[in-house]
C-alpha positions as CSV (number, residue, x, y, z in Angstrom):
1,M,0.0,0.0,0.0
2,G,1.2,3.5,-0.8
3,N,2.1,6.5,1.4
4,V,3.7,4.3,4.1
5,E,5.8,7.3,5.2
6,R,2.6,9.1,6.3
7,L,1.3,6.5,8.7
8,L,0.2,8.1,11.9
9,P,-0.3,6.3,15.3
10,I,-3.5,6.7,17.3
11,R,-3.9,6.6,21.0
12,S,-5.0,3.4,22.7
13,A,-7.9,3.1,25.1
14,E,-10.1,5.5,23.2
15,R,-13.9,5.0,22.7
16,V,-14.8,3.5,19.4
17,A,-18.2,3.9,17.8
18,V,-19.4,0.9,15.8
19,L,-21.9,1.9,13.0
20,L,-23.6,-1.0,11.3
21,N,-26.0,-1.2,8.4
22,A,-28.9,-3.2,9.8
23,N,-30.0,-4.1,6.3
24,A,-26.7,-5.8,5.4
25,R,-26.9,-9.6,5.1
26,S,-23.8,-10.1,7.2
27,V,-25.2,-8.0,10.1
28,S,-27.1,-11.0,11.4
29,D,-28.9,-11.4,14.7
30,G,-26.0,-13.6,15.8
31,L,-23.5,-10.9,15.2
32,K,-25.6,-8.4,17.0
33,R,-25.9,-10.6,20.0
34,E,-22.1,-11.3,20.0
35,L,-21.3,-7.6,19.8
36,E,-23.6,-6.7,22.6
37,N,-21.4,-8.9,24.9
38,F,-18.3,-6.6,24.6
39,V,-19.4,-3.3,22.9
40,P,-21.1,-0.9,25.3
41,P,-24.7,-0.2,24.0
42,E,-23.9,3.5,23.9
43,D,-21.1,2.8,21.3
44,L,-23.2,0.6,19.1
45,Y,-25.4,2.1,16.4
46,Y,-27.6,0.5,13.7
47,S,-29.0,2.3,10.6
48,R,-31.8,1.2,8.3
49,C,-32.0,4.3,6.1
50,F,-30.1,7.4,5.2
51,D,-32.0,9.4,7.7
52,D,-30.8,7.0,10.5
53,A,-27.2,7.4,9.3
54,R,-27.6,11.2,9.3
55,L,-28.9,11.2,12.9
56,I,-26.2,8.8,14.0
57,A,-23.5,11.0,12.4
58,R,-24.7,13.9,14.4
59,Q,-24.8,11.9,17.7
60,V,-21.2,10.6,17.1
61,L,-19.9,14.1,16.4
62,D,-21.7,15.4,19.5
63,K,-20.0,12.7,21.6
64,R,-16.6,13.5,20.2
65,Y,-15.6,10.0,19.2
66,R,-12.0,9.9,17.8
67,T,-12.5,6.6,15.9
68,I,-15.5,5.0,14.2
69,L,-16.0,1.7,12.5
70,T,-18.5,1.2,9.7
71,G,-19.9,-2.2,8.7
72,G,-22.2,-3.0,5.8
73,G,-20.1,-2.6,2.6
74,D,-18.6,0.2,0.5
75,G,-22.0,1.8,0.2
76,T,-22.4,2.0,3.9
77,F,-19.0,3.6,4.3
78,V,-19.7,6.1,1.6
79,G,-23.1,6.9,3.0
80,Y,-21.7,7.5,6.5
81,V,-18.8,9.6,5.2
82,N,-21.1,11.9,3.4
83,C,-23.4,12.2,6.4
84,F,-20.5,13.1,8.6
85,F,-19.3,15.8,6.2
86,E,-22.9,17.1,6.0
87,Q,-23.4,17.1,9.8
88,A,-20.0,18.5,10.6
89,Q,-20.9,21.7,8.7
90,Q,-24.3,22.1,10.4
91,P,-24.9,24.9,12.9
92,G,-24.2,23.8,16.5
93,V,-21.2,21.6,15.5
94,G,-18.7,24.4,15.1
95,A,-17.6,24.2,18.7
96,L,-16.5,20.6,18.1
97,R,-14.3,21.4,15.1
98,G,-11.1,21.2,17.2
99,A,-11.9,17.7,18.4
100,Y,-11.3,15.9,15.0
101,K,-8.7,16.5,12.4
102,L,-8.3,15.6,8.8
103,L,-4.9,14.7,7.3
104,P,-3.4,17.3,6.7
105,V,-5.3,20.0,8.6
106,P,-5.7,23.5,7.2
107,A,-7.7,26.1,9.1
108,H,-10.7,25.7,6.8
109,A,-10.9,21.9,6.9
110,V,-14.0,20.0,8.0
111,D,-13.0,17.9,11.0
112,L,-14.0,14.3,11.2
113,P,-13.1,11.2,13.3
114,R,-10.9,8.4,11.9
115,F,-12.7,5.7,10.0
116,G,-12.3,1.9,10.0
117,V,-14.1,-0.4,7.6
118,L,-15.3,-3.8,8.7
119,K,-15.7,-6.6,6.2
120,L,-19.5,-6.9,6.3
121,G,-20.5,-6.0,2.7
122,T,-20.7,-7.7,-0.6
123,G,-17.8,-6.3,-2.7
124,N,-15.7,-5.1,0.3
125,A,-13.3,-3.0,-1.8
126,L,-12.4,-0.7,1.1
127,A,-12.3,-3.4,3.7
128,D,-9.8,-5.3,1.6
129,F,-7.8,-2.2,1.0
130,A,-7.6,-1.6,4.8
131,G,-6.8,-5.2,5.5
132,A,-10.0,-6.0,7.4
133,S,-10.6,-9.6,8.4
134,G,-13.3,-11.8,6.9
135,R,-16.0,-14.0,8.5
136,R,-17.8,-13.1,11.7
137,L,-15.0,-14.1,14.0
138,G,-12.6,-11.9,12.1
139,V,-15.0,-8.9,12.3
140,V,-15.3,-9.4,16.0
141,E,-11.5,-9.6,16.4
142,D,-11.1,-6.4,14.3
143,I,-13.5,-4.5,16.6
144,L,-11.7,-5.8,19.7
145,R,-8.3,-4.8,18.3
146,A,-9.5,-1.3,17.5
147,R,-11.1,-0.9,20.9
148,S,-7.9,-2.1,22.7
149,G,-5.6,0.1,20.7
150,E,-3.8,-2.9,19.1
151,V,-4.7,-1.5,15.7
152,S,-2.9,1.8,16.1
153,V,-2.0,3.1,12.7
154,V,-4.0,5.2,10.2
155,R,-3.3,6.2,6.6
156,P,-4.7,8.9,4.4
157,L,-7.6,7.9,2.2
158,H,-8.2,10.3,-0.7
159,L,-11.7,10.5,-2.2
160,L,-13.4,11.5,-5.4
161,S,-16.1,14.1,-5.5
162,W,-19.1,14.0,-7.8
163,E,-21.9,16.5,-7.4
164,G,-20.9,17.0,-3.8
165,K,-20.9,13.2,-3.0
166,R,-17.5,11.8,-1.8
167,A,-16.5,8.2,-2.7
168,P,-13.3,6.3,-3.4
169,F,-14.3,5.2,-6.9
170,A,-17.0,5.8,-9.6
171,G,-17.6,4.8,-13.1
172,L,-19.8,4.9,-16.2
173,G,-20.3,1.7,-18.3
174,I,-20.3,-2.0,-17.8
175,D,-19.2,-1.9,-14.2
176,A,-22.1,0.4,-13.3
177,A,-24.4,-1.7,-15.4
178,I,-23.6,-4.8,-13.3
179,L,-24.6,-2.8,-10.2
180,N,-27.8,-1.6,-11.7
181,D,-28.6,-5.1,-12.9
182,Y,-27.7,-6.5,-9.5
183,V,-30.1,-4.1,-7.8
184,S,-32.9,-5.2,-10.2
185,I,-32.5,-8.9,-9.6
186,K,-31.1,-9.3,-6.0
187,D,-34.6,-9.7,-4.5
188,H,-35.0,-12.8,-6.7
189,F,-31.5,-14.4,-6.4
190,G,-30.6,-13.0,-3.1
191,P,-27.8,-10.5,-2.1
192,G,-24.1,-11.4,-2.2
193,G,-21.7,-12.9,-4.6
194,F,-24.2,-15.3,-6.2
195,G,-26.5,-12.4,-7.0
196,Y,-23.6,-10.5,-8.6
197,F,-22.7,-13.6,-10.6
198,C,-26.3,-14.0,-11.9
199,S,-26.5,-10.3,-12.8
200,V,-23.2,-10.5,-14.8
201,V,-23.9,-13.7,-16.6
202,G,-27.6,-13.5,-17.0
203,K,-28.2,-9.8,-17.7
204,T,-25.2,-7.5,-18.1
205,L,-22.9,-9.4,-20.5
206,P,-25.8,-10.6,-22.8
207,S,-27.1,-7.0,-23.1
208,Y,-23.6,-5.7,-24.0
209,L,-22.8,-8.6,-26.4
210,F,-25.9,-7.7,-28.5
211,Q,-25.6,-3.9,-28.0
212,C,-26.3,-1.9,-31.1
213,G,-23.1,0.1,-31.8
214,V,-20.2,1.0,-29.5
215,P,-20.5,3.9,-27.1
216,N,-18.1,6.8,-27.8
217,V,-16.6,9.1,-25.1
218,E,-14.7,12.3,-24.9
219,V,-12.7,12.9,-21.8
220,I,-11.5,16.5,-21.1
221,N,-8.9,17.4,-18.5
222,L,-10.4,20.1,-16.2
223,G,-7.7,20.2,-13.6
224,G,-3.9,20.4,-13.3
225,R,-1.6,18.6,-15.7
226,A,-2.6,15.0,-16.3
227,Q,-0.3,12.1,-17.2
228,R,-0.9,9.3,-19.6
229,L,0.3,6.0,-18.2
230,G,1.8,3.1,-20.0
231,P,0.9,-0.6,-19.4
232,D,3.5,-0.7,-16.6
233,G,2.1,2.4,-14.8
234,N,5.0,4.7,-15.8
235,R,4.3,8.0,-17.5
236,V,4.4,8.2,-21.3
237,G,4.3,11.1,-23.6
238,R,3.8,14.7,-22.7
239,D,1.6,16.0,-19.9
240,V,-2.0,16.8,-20.9
241,E,-2.8,20.4,-20.0
242,R,-6.0,21.8,-18.6
243,G,-8.7,22.0,-21.2
244,E,-7.1,19.4,-23.5
245,I,-8.7,16.1,-24.5
246,L,-7.3,13.1,-22.8
247,Y,-9.1,10.6,-25.0
248,K,-11.8,10.5,-27.7
249,G,-13.2,7.4,-29.2
250,P,-15.0,4.1,-28.4
251,C,-15.3,3.2,-24.7
252,K,-17.2,0.6,-22.7
253,I,-16.0,1.6,-19.2
254,A,-14.8,5.0,-18.0
255,A,-14.0,4.7,-14.3
256,A,-11.8,6.4,-11.7
257,S,-10.5,5.4,-8.3
258,T,-8.2,6.5,-5.5
259,V,-7.7,2.9,-4.3
260,P,-6.6,-0.2,-6.2
261,N,-9.5,-2.4,-5.1
262,Y,-12.9,-2.6,-6.9
263,G,-14.7,-5.2,-4.8
264,F,-14.3,-9.0,-4.7
265,G,-10.5,-8.6,-4.7
266,F,-10.5,-7.1,-8.2
267,Q,-7.4,-4.9,-8.6
268,A,-9.0,-2.7,-11.3
269,F,-6.8,0.3,-10.5
270,P,-3.3,-0.9,-9.9
271,Y,-1.7,2.6,-10.2
272,A,-4.2,4.4,-8.0
273,L,-1.7,4.9,-5.2
274,H,1.2,6.0,-7.4
275,A,0.3,9.7,-7.4
276,P,-1.2,10.9,-4.1
277,G,-3.7,13.7,-4.6
278,R,-4.7,12.4,-8.0
279,F,-6.9,9.5,-9.1
280,Q,-6.4,6.8,-11.7
281,L,-8.7,7.1,-14.6
282,R,-9.1,3.9,-16.6
283,L,-10.8,3.9,-20.0
284,T,-11.7,0.5,-21.5
285,A,-12.2,0.4,-25.3
286,I,-11.9,-3.4,-25.8
287,G,-14.8,-5.7,-26.4
288,I,-16.4,-8.2,-24.1
289,P,-14.6,-11.2,-25.5
290,K,-11.2,-9.5,-25.0
291,I,-12.2,-8.5,-21.5
292,L,-13.1,-12.1,-20.6
293,A,-9.9,-13.4,-22.2
294,N,-7.8,-11.1,-20.1
295,L,-10.0,-11.1,-17.0
296,R,-7.6,-13.1,-14.8
297,T,-4.7,-10.8,-15.5
298,L,-6.9,-7.7,-15.0
299,W,-8.4,-9.1,-11.8
300,R,-4.9,-9.4,-10.3
301,G,-3.8,-5.9,-11.4
302,G,-1.5,-7.2,-14.1
303,L,-0.4,-5.4,-17.3
304,P,-3.6,-4.4,-19.2
305,P,-4.0,-5.4,-22.9
306,S,-4.0,-2.8,-25.7
307,G,-7.2,-0.9,-25.8
308,I,-7.1,0.0,-22.1
309,Y,-5.9,3.5,-21.3
310,D,-4.8,4.8,-17.9
311,F,-4.2,8.3,-16.7
312,H,-3.5,10.2,-13.4
313,C,-5.8,13.2,-13.1
314,D,-7.3,15.5,-10.5
315,K,-10.4,16.6,-12.4
316,V,-12.0,15.4,-15.6
317,L,-15.2,15.8,-17.6
318,I,-16.5,12.5,-19.1
319,K,-18.9,12.9,-22.0
320,F,-20.6,9.9,-23.7
321,D,-22.7,10.0,-26.9
322,R,-25.5,8.2,-25.1
323,D,-26.9,7.7,-21.6
324,M,-24.7,5.2,-19.6
325,P,-25.2,3.5,-16.2
326,L,-23.4,5.2,-13.4
327,Q,-22.1,3.9,-10.1
328,V,-20.5,6.0,-7.3
329,G,-18.8,4.2,-4.4
330,G,-20.4,0.9,-5.3
331,D,-24.0,2.3,-5.3
332,A,-26.0,2.5,-8.6
333,E,-26.8,6.1,-9.4
334,G,-29.0,5.6,-12.5
335,W,-28.0,6.8,-16.0
336,R,-25.9,9.8,-17.1
337,R,-24.5,11.0,-20.4
338,E,-21.8,13.1,-18.8
339,I,-20.2,13.6,-15.4
340,A,-17.4,15.6,-13.9
341,L,-15.1,13.8,-11.4
342,E,-12.6,15.6,-9.2
343,M,-10.5,15.0,-6.1
344,A,-12.2,15.8,-2.9
345,E,-10.6,18.6,-0.9
346,R,-9.1,16.6,1.9
347,P,-8.3,12.9,2.7
348,L,-9.8,11.0,5.6
349,E,-7.8,9.0,8.1
350,L,-8.4,5.3,7.5
351,L,-7.6,2.7,10.1
352,D,-5.0,0.1,8.8
353,F,-5.8,-3.3,10.2
354,R,-2.6,-4.8,8.8
355,A,-0.3,-2.4,10.7
356,R,0.3,-2.8,14.4
357,G,1.5,0.0,16.7
């Protein structure tokens, strides 16, 4: 993982708020009973909707927790992060701004607790990135380690911003179509990996195989100098200046991320950590058969085949010639023809379960 030199220790014996998505399949009654044995009830929170998460965020800020753990998947983490940003800027919270610090901390920054991500979701991109443990026993152990101070290292987590929503990754195209299709069929096949498999094989890939025409995209650099990356992740060619076109042509996936992981262990953005303060943009112009032929290599973050284009950017405008499915932070966001993605103003502090203080 990148940015090792910026790891920061946290104090032990601090109160930890555990924020769980009560709708998540892994947040079972058995897990709830087990947690109630060692997590004080005042530190344990369950949300069933966005309004619950907003109220919980306000309560956690009022109680001045230094560390919080979220459980329920990438969407749960993204939802809570945005609720915390929203609530931290509400009237009546200003007096608490000195209690929490982002990394780094300018005078105008919004102050938030440190975040830890438990492996209780479906894709678990962020939980994998942070080294969280799997299975119920592992989740319980991660909570105990965080509460005891054994997990005592945090690292910066940079985020994307889209229309005011912060998330570690977002994309237009096949990846988002899978999520949209999954949402439409999960009630029939059930949540989890099997539901994703059914959505990919039974709905998404067939629809793209028989798609009429290939989508075309134009990607414009709206930020600082952007760099084109070669297959090995090294810079190639000259820098792309603000206002210039990064790419124009056929494209099936236009996605960006600040972390390598994309759920289910898929290392879709192997160069995301190579340029702190910028995200990796990946444009996929190859067809479904070539994607499938190279899927194992792509899954492991290996060298991409020709027809996949990578960039480091801090702000881009992505314009398709048709409406495309959109996902932000693992949540389906409907359809868009164009979106602007940029780096969020400040990173969060993310608990690193792999490191020990």
